[in-house]
N, C-alpha and C positions, 0 to 999 in steps of 0.2 A: 640584490638583483640576481635574475641570473646573466651570467655572459650570452651575447648572443650575434650568433654568424650567419647574414644575410648575401645568398649568393644567386643573380640574377640571368646573366647572357648564359646561353649555354648553344654551342652548335647543334644543328637538329639532329647532327648522326647519333648523338648521347643523351642519354639516357637523365633526365634533370637530374637527378641522383650524383651523378658522374660529379658535379660541378663541386658540390660539397664534401666528396667523398675522403681525401685529406683532413679534413678537418673532423668529421666520423670521424674515422680509423684512431685520430690524435687521442679526439674524446673519449674513446671506447679505453685506449691505453692507461690516458693519465686522470682521469675520472673513476670515481664509484656511480656518479650518474647521472644519464644525459637521457635529453630529450628533442625528440628531432618532430620537427615540424615539415611537410612535404605535401605536396599536391596529389590529388587522384593520378596514377599512370608516371609519377615519379619514380617509380621501383625500388623505394622503400621496405616493402615484403620482398622483393625476389634481387636485386643488383646488390643491395645493404649487405644483407644476412650471406651471400656468396663471397663478397669478396671479404668479408669478415673469417672467413672459412679460408678464403685461400692463402690470404695473408698469414692466417697462424694468429690474430690479434690476442685471443687467449688460446690456452694450455688447455683447460675441462673442456664438456662440453655445453653447447648451447644448445637451450631453449626459447623458442619463439611460441609464444600463446597467440592462438586464431579465434575468433569469437565465433568461427563457423565449422562446420565441418566440410562443406564443400570446400570453401578457400585453403584451410588446412591439408586435403588430397592436393588439388591443384599447383599447392604454389610448390609442395614436395615434389611430383609429379615436374615441374619444369624446372628449379632446380638440380635434381638429378640429372636432368638429359643435358643442360648445359654444364654439365661434370662428364659428359659420358658415362654413366653408370646409371643402374636401377634402383627405385625406391628401396630403402630397408640400407641400404651402402652406407656412404658419409652422409646422405639426407638421406633421412624418415619422417615415418608421424604417425601420431596414435592417435586415433579420436575412440567416443563410444564402440565398443566392440568390434575396435579393428587397431591392429597392432602391425606395424610396418618399421621395424628399427632391428638392427644387429648390434653384434660386440664393437662392429668398428662404425658404429654412429658416430659422428661428431655435433649435428644438428639436428634436433628433434622439430617438428613441427605437430603442436599437439592444441587441442580446443582447452579453454580455460576448468571444465571441471578434472581432466587429466593432472593439469596443473596443481590445482590445490590436492590432489591426493598424494602428488610429489612431495610437496611441501609437508604434509603431516608426516608422511611415512619415515621420513626424512628429514628434518627441522634442518641441519645443516647444511642439507644437499649435495654431497659430498661427490664430486665430479662432474658439479655444475661452476661453471663460469660464470657465465653471462645469460640472464635473464630478458626477453625481448617481450615488452608488449604491446602488438598491432591492434592501429584500430581501435586504440584506446577509446577515443570518441562515443562508444556504442553504450561504454557503462553499463557494462554489464557484471550483476551479483557478485559471478567469480574472477571478473578480472579488478573487481574494486575490494576485495575478499584477498585475491592472490597478491595485489601489490601491499596491502595494510600488513598481510605476513611475509613478505619479503625484505618491506621497510624493516620492520624488527627485525627479523633475521640479519640482514645486513647491520644492524647499530649493534646485538645481544651477544649473535653467534659467527658472522661471516663482514668482518670488517671488507677482505677481498673480493663479496659477490659481487659484480655489477650488475646493474637496472638499466635499462633501458624504455622509456615511451615514446612510443611515436604513433602519429594519425594524422589526417590532411587537417582536418579543424578539431584543433586545443585550445583548451581555454587555457591561456599558458598564465593569468592571474594566480588561479586556484592549484595550480601546479608550483608555483610559485612557490607558495607558502605548505605545500605538501612535501617537496625536495627543492629547498633553498640552497643545495650547494651543488644545483644541478647543472651541467653547461647547457645549452640552447644552444639548438642549430635548425634556422629555419631554410629550406630549400623553395623558391618559389617556382617550380614547376614550370611545365613546358606543355601547352593546349595551343590549339588552334581555334579562332573565333568561333564562338557559337551565337549563332541569331537567336532572339526571343519574342516566341510568338504570346501574349495571352492571349487565351481563349475561354474569359469566364463561364459559368455554364450558366444558360437562363434559367428563368423561373419554372418549377417545374421538369425542368430537365435532368434527367438521368445521367448518372456519369460514362458508365458503363456505353450508352450511345451516342453520348457525346465523341470519344473515344474513338469508337468505333469509325464514327464517321468521318475522325482529324486521320488516321490509320488509313484510310481508305480513300483519301484525299492525297494523300504523302505520297504513299505508296505507286500511285500516278503521276503527280507530278515533279518528286525528287527520285535521286539514285542512293543508293546503299542500302544496307539493310537499319531495321529500328527495333528500337526498345522502349518496351510503354512500362509502365509503372502501375501497379495498381493496388489497391490493402491489403486483398486478399485471397487465397485458393476460390471463390466461389464464386467475386467476380473476374479473374481470370476464366474461369470456362465459361463463364456468360459471355465473356466476351471473344472467345475463340470460337463460341458456335457464331455468334454474329459475323466472323471474319471470315467461313464458309466460303463465301464469294468472290476471293482476289484470287489475281490467275495462275496459274498452274504453275509458273514456278518461285512462287515467295511459299517457304516451309512456316507455321507458324506454329513456335515453340515456347510449352510453357517453363517457366521456370520456377519452382518453389522448394524450401527444405525438405517435406515429405514424397518426393519422387525419388525414384531409385537414380543411384550415381550414373547409370548409360542414359538417362534420358535427360537430367541436369546437363550431362557431357553434350546429348545433341543441341541444348539451349548456347552453350558456350562457344562449341568449334566454332571455326568461319562457313559460312553458307559454300555449298559446292559449285565448282567453276558453274555461271553461268544461270546460276541460281541467288535468291535470295531470302533473305529471312526476317519474319516481325517474332522477339521474343517477347513474350509477355511475365514479369517475373512479381514479385513481392519486391521487398525493401533489401533482398537476399542480393540484390545487383548492385546494391547501391556502394560497395565499396570493395577490397582487395581480389572482385574476380573483372579480369580483363574480357569482355565477350566480345570479338572479332568482327569486322568489317562494318560496326554501328556507327553512323552518322548523323542518324537521324530519334531525337528524341519525344516520348507524350505521356507529360506527366500530371496522373489522378491530383496530385500536392496531398494524396491521403499516403494513411498507413493504418494497421490495428496494432492496439495497447492490449496489452492484459494486464487488469487493473486489480491488485486482491482490496475484497473488502472485509474490512478487519470484522466488521461485526456478525457478518453470517461465514469469514471463511472458506468464502467461495470469489473463484477471481472471475471477474467481469470483463468480456472482451470489448473494447471502444475501438470506434475508427475515428478515428483524429486527422487534423492536419498534420505536417510535416513541419519540424522547424527548418530554418533558414538556411543551415549547415547542409539538412538533408534534401534540401531542394538547389543547392549548389552542385552536389555530390553527384546528384541524376542528370543535372544539368552538363558536368562535365563529361558524363561516358558520350556524348556526342561528338565534341574535342580532340579527343584521345590522338585517332590519325589522320585527321582532315576537318577542314572548315567543317560544321553543324548545324542542325536546326533542332530546338529545344521547342516545343510545344508545350505553354501549361495551362490548363483547364481550369484559371482561377486568375483573379486578378492581382497586379501590382501590389495594390493597396493592402490585398490581404496577407500578401506575402511578408509585409514591411513591419504587420498587427503581430506578426508567431514570435516564439523566442527564437533566439539564436542559435542553441543547440536543446536536444531533446534531452528529457530531466532522464536523471541515471536511474536505471532499472529499482535499486539499491530502498528508491524513495514508494514504488508501488508496487511490490510485488511481496507472493508469499516469505518467508523469513525463516522457514522452517527449516532448509538447508543449511543456511548460515549462521540460524540458532546451535545446531550440531555441531558445524565446524568451530565454532566459538569453545564451546563444549569441551570438546576435542585439544582443543588448542590451550585450553586450561583458564580460559578467558572470561570472566566472569562481568567487568566494567568496560562494554564496547569502548568506553573512553580512554582504555589504556591502549590501543591500535591508532594508528594516524590513518583519517577518512578523507576521501574528496566530500562525501555526504555519507555522514555521522549515522548510523541506522535509526531509528526513534525508538524510544520507549516502548511506547505504545503496539507497534508493529512486532518488537522482542516480545513482548512478554505475551501476545497472541501466540505467537511462532515456540515460545517455551508453554504454553499451557498446552496446544497440539502434543509436544512433545514427552510430555506429562503424562497426557491418557494413550499415547503407543506405549507409555513403559520403558522412555527412552534417556530420560533424565529424573534425577530426583528432585525433592526440594530443597538441594543447596545447588543444584544447576548445573551436578555432575554428570558426567554419562555411569548409568545402570551397567550392570554384567552384558545385559539384553543391547542396550545400545552401544557399548565397547563394540559388540560381535557386531551391530546394524555397521557401524560407521566403517568396519573394516572393509563390507562390503562394496560401501563408494556408491551407492543409491541412495535414490529418493530418500527420504526418513520411512515413508508411509512403507513401498514396499520392502526394501533393506527390512522393517519390521517384524513385516509378514513374513519373508523367507525365515528369519531366524526363529520366529515362534513359531512355526513349523516344520525346522530342522528338529523340534522336540518332542515330534507325536510321527509314530511309526508309518506309512505310509503316504506319509502327507506333500513328501518335499518335491516330487514328480509334477503332482498337480499345483503347487503353489511355485517350481520355476515357470511352468506352463502359464500360469495367472499372469507373473511379474512379465513376461519378454511378449503377452497379449495385451498389455494395457498402453507400453512402449511402443508400439506397433500397432494401434488401431486400425480397421478393416472403417472405410468409410462407408458414412449412411446404412450403418447398425448400429440398431438400439440393444438389442439383448445380448449380453456379451456370452451366455451359455453358445448361441449361435456360433461364435465364433470359436469359443473353446471344444464344441464338436467337430467342425470344421478341419481345425487343426489337429484333430486327432484323427482322424480319417483321410489327413493328410490334403486336403482341397482348400486350406486355406487362399486366401488370395495373394497374403506376402508368405507362402510356405518358407520359402529357402531363408530370408530374411528374419523368419521369427525362430527358426529352428536353427538357425547360427547365434541368434541370441541366449536362446535357453541352455544350450550347449555351452556358452560363454558362462552362463549364470553358475553352472552347476560345478563348471571348473574350479570355481570361486569358493565355493560351498565345500568342496571336494566329495563330489558324490556324480555317478552316474544318473545320464535324465535321457528314459524310458517314455515316446510318445503313447504305448498300447497302455504304463501304465498309471495313466493320467483317469484323474477319480472325477469326474462330472459331477459327483453329490458334492465335493468339497467346497466347491467353485466358492458359491456365495458366501459359505464360512471363513474362507481366506480373506472375501473381499472383507467383508466385516473388522477383519481384525485390521486391516491395514486401513481402513473409510468407518471406523466407530461413529465418528462423526455423520455420515453419510447412509447409516442406517434409517429406514425411511419407511413410516406407515400409512397406509392410505384414511383420506378426510373419509365421513362419511359417505360424500357424490363426486362425481367428477371424477376427473385427472388430476386431482391434488393428492401431494403426498407432506405430511410433515419429519423435516429432518431429525436428526436425535440431537441436532445442537438447536433445535426448537424455530427453525425457518422454513419456509418454505418452497415446495418445488414443483415446478408440472412436467406432463410427459405430453405428446400429441395426444389426443382422446382415439385416434385410431390402433393405438398403440397396445399389442396383447398384455403388454404389462402395466396398464392402467389396472388390471381388474385385480391386480396381487395384493394381497394385505402389508407385502412385508416387501420391499426393494434395498437393496444395494447399490446408490447412486456413485459411479463410480467420477465421470464424468461431466459437469453441470454449468452453465455460465449465466449469469446474473444477465439478465434484460432491462430496459427500463422500467417494467413495473415494481410489483414486490418479493415475488416470486421469482426463483431460477428455473432456469427450463432445464431438463433432465435428458441428454443427448448419448448417453450410453448408463445400461446398471445392469443388474440383474435378479431375479427374483429369488427371495428369502425365504426357510420357511425358520420362523421366531423360535418355535420347538427342540428342533436339531441345535441351534446357538444357546439356549438353557443348557441344553445336556452338554456340549462339548465347553461353553467358557461358559458356568454358572458364576463365576468371581467377580466377571463382569457386571451381574446384574445385580441392583441395590433393593433391598426392601424398605420400605419407608411406613408408620403411618402415618396419615394427613388427614387434616382437617381445612378446612376451607367454606368459605360462604356461596350459596348457589345465589348468583344473584337474580334470576330469571326465574328459577322456584320461590325467595324466597326463605332458603331452608338450609340446616347448618347439612354437611356431610362429611363424615365422616368416615374414610376406606384408610385398608391395607394397600399399597399400589407396590406393582417390583416394576421396575426404572430401566430400561434401556437406557443410557444418558438423559435426553429429558424427554422421553417416549413413554407412555403407562401401557405396560403390556401386559400385564394383568391388575386388577383390582377388583376389591371383596367387602363388603360394606361391614364395621364397625359397630359392636350393640351401642350400647348410649356410652358417648364419646367422655372423656375426665375433662373436669374442668380447664385442666390448662389446655386440651385440644382446641376446646370452645374459645379460648384466649387467642390461639394460634392461629383459628379462620377469620377470629374479627380484623386480627392484625391483619392478615394476608388479604381481606375486604379493605380494608384502610389504604394499603401498598397501592394497590388496581385502582381505587376511584378516587386515590388523593388525598391529603390534609383535607380541601373541603368540606369533606362528609362527618365532619366533628362538629360539634356545635361551639362556631367559631360567635362566641357575644362578642360585644364592645371590648368590655372589662380583657379578652384575650386578645385579642387583635391587639389594642393598646399593649398587655403585656408584654407581647411579641414584638413590637414595633419599637418598643424602649429595650427590650433585649438586643435587638439586632443593629438600631444604634450605640449600645453600647460596644456591640462586640467592633462595630466601627470605630468607635470616638477613644477606646480608652482600649487598645491591642493589647495593652500590658498586664492587663488583669486577665488571671485565668476562665475566661467564659467556655463553656460546653458550647460544639457548634449550632448553632439556630438556623442557620439556611435550611429550604424544603430540603433538597436529598435527603441532608444529614439527619432533620428530624422524622423521614420516612424510614434511612437506615436501621434509626438509634428506635425506634417507634417500641421494642422489648423493651427500652431502658427507660422510657418515659409516663406512658399511655399504658402498657399493662399494669401495672400494679393499680389503675384506675376501673378496670375492666373487670375488677370483682363483681359477682353479679349479673353481668353482662352478659346478656344470652342472644343476644339476635342484633342485627343492623339497626334496625329502628332505635334501638335502646342508645345506641351509640349516640343519642342526640342528648341524653341525659349527664353526661362525661362531664365532668367542670374541666375546661381544660384550661383555663387559666389557672387552677389551683397544680393541674399536672406541669403546667409550663414552669411554675414557681417551684415546687417539690425537687423538677429534674436542674434546677437552675443552683441549686442546695445552697446550703450555711455555708459563706457568711454573703456570697453575693444576691441571695435573696431578700437580705436584711438591709444591705448596702444602697440596694439599685435606685430606693426612693428618697436615697440622701444624695446618691449621685444625678439621678434621671426621676425628679420627681413628678407624680404627676400632676399639678398644678401649682400655684405662682402665686401669693397671699402679696395684693394691691398695699399701697398707702391706705386706701380709703375703707380697708379691713374687709376687699373682697378678692375670693377666691377664684380662677381664671385659669381652665387647663392648657397645659403645655403640649403641644403638638409634635409629637415623634413619630419622622420620616424616614426611613435608611435610603441614605444619600444627599438627602437635605440636610440643612439647617434646622433648628427646636424652634419653632412660632411660636406665639402667641398673641391670639387677639384680643384687644384691648381698647374703650373708647378712649380718644384723643388726654378727655380732661382726668381720667383718673391718672394720671401719668406726669401730671402736671407737677411737678419741683425735683421729681427724678434727674439725675445727670449722665448716669451710663443703667443700658440696659443687664436686665439680670444673666448670670452666667450660668451652668449646669457641667456635669462629667468634669466635677473637681476644678471650676474653671477654665475648664479650655476649648468651651462652646460657647459663644456669645449667643443667648436667644434673638432673634428675630423679632421686631416686635410689629405686628401688623395693627398701626392704630386708625380708629372707626370716626365715624362720625357719629354725634347724638341719635343717629337715626341705624345705629349699627352697619356703614357703608364706610368699604374700606377707601381710605384717604391715600396712606401713605406706609412706605415697609421701610424699617432700618433698623440693625444693630450699632447705630451710633446715635443716643438720645442727643449729646451736647451737639452735633456738629447737627443734627435737626432743628432743635430748638435754637439757633444763631442765624439757620437760613435756608431752608427749604420753608419752615414753619412760618415765615411771614405771605409769603405767599400762599397758602392755606388756609390762615387767618383771613386774609385780604376775601378770600370767597365766601369762608363757610360763618363769616361775622353775617353778612348778610343775607345768606340762607338760616342760619337759627342766630338770629338775634336775642332771642332769651336767654341762651348758653352762655357758659364762661370763657372767654378770650383773651386773653390778659397778651399784654406788651413785652412781661418776660416770664414768660412759663418756665423757665426752669429754676424757678425762684418763688412760683406760685403754690399755694395751698391744691394738692389734688381736690377731686370732687365728682361728686354723681350727683351733684344737683343743677339745679337753675341759678342765674345771676338773682331772682327776688328768693329764694328756700335760700341762697347762699349769704345774704346778704343781713338774713332775719336774724 
């Protein structure tokens, strides 16, 4: 168990974390691992690292991970101010595209992707003595990956490395298993009382309308500024419009990750004297940030979560209810500085039905970046590392398939030379792969760098990506400065110069196809629908000019509630240019298939990009093996039911499947539905000689094919182990009914088993046949697998009833020792 320290009462002049600071300082000094649970606003992200720095608790560098760029910048700026210094002196930060550290920096605040790069480039983490994982409850992939790698480094390379995991809502039991030697310290925090008001939505009431009403009422009846939590950017803009009628002294400020740093700061800073503020935020405001002057919170109880669909390789953005811990974090914002009020647009019972904490990002995200990190780390088996939630094998398999298609890993899961160069860039695999391949072609690098930077900073409400490229080249892009700065950063990593004027717009779609080979899309015959190279459907708005393109590359798309994904960002593609430049990515095949509608064979030579047929040519008279291939494809599509399933074939299949179930020690082939479909070439194709149409499939002897597939000696032994019939004492042959998942059964007239003391057995004595005992009129009377017990027990009641109903038949007092018969009493006595 983890040693636990609790501290409750602190003077109001102090930050709550000060009460446990002696224990924290000694914990870091004396232990290699420490877990800190502290309430929001306790000072864990600011006061604690500042004291570690001031007191020189470790001699090397301290690195603190923050899940969000906004928090990393603000924490670093605040801590530098406390030291009377500028950012980049003793305290600095590193986030994507921005670096404010120097040779004297002792405390670095970094985002988690930066941390992973630091570990991979220097596995011993030379010069770093302490790593702090802040807000770990957010459970990002990078945080989970970073901690897994750090635990291995600590165990194998650096036993002097110190790790601190901290959050306001930690799952202590799970962390106990992961870090059993860690010192556990808890600060109960200090917050002012918060009044809760539950205002669940009425039927058919939209939450944006309900929230607008609540905010308007609160800003009239209450003092102070207000923070509203919404699920996404679209709802923030809708609410902002509805609040345009608030009094002039109230500023409405949005707060979400895609805003510029200046816009985010405007939302975070305290309102000017004599003014109040309404901040409309996503869950970015749940943790790590203190928004000045807030004493009112309105919580929609919703958030948007990106969930990756393994089948389609597409992320679906779902609006879901928040976990209880998130609701607690949101409400806590109202009680930071004084008593406050939290209005929840849901009921208390709805909240209690939610999980305690959100699920880890690891469990519902694209794992391609993680798979790349594991390959670089040399970890083929994910179980070699310690995880709070181990990545699933199916998710990893899908991610590795994508990496193989991008040419980044090989069949042994090792990084290819291209993969190694890509990994050094520290970019998302698709973009990194595109840049590395572009460097192999003269004149492509400038365009590839522009494409990469523009994908990272997309314009709002722009569907045709080529328009953004054109505006960027003309210096008219809505985020020109940010994109150009990012482009220069990428160019420096690639050790090339970047020139706007050298962007070649004719290469854009080609480069996108390299990054998104599975999202090259072909227009269907009508409407605004496309078929992706991964064989899934997508669509866009019918009034978009791109709907008339024969081919596009879909860059950004989301699964909706229907079958198709919706395309938000794309670019027209010239398929002939793609074939000229990337001919080795196209595959030519001779294909034969059965046309279900026209009822005839189609034999073609086709050229494929992924699952798309980009060219086809009819072949002359197809060879016999191509006809067989076509018929097998037909069976796979239609299912096994399209074959001629006689009673004999069905009964044989049932016996075989029962044998697989009851006698697993025998070397049975797989006979389940999917295995038979997968193995059609092995068992069905030998019986398709001379069969040249779907109709003629009905002539195939399925029972014979199954027996041949079963092979010797099993096709001989099955009749002994699982006989089709059982011979009764009267000489009659009765069929044994076999059904997978059920006991074998034999229906027989009761008089025919008189004198039998036990039920028959099959499967080398492992299964007792259930006897369904029938009346003389073949009506079921009783089922039993224990004849001796039946004769001495339930038979007496059956005899009493049946003797009167069938007086001409034999009903002996001692059936166990009576002669079995098919005759009536008169015939029996003759």
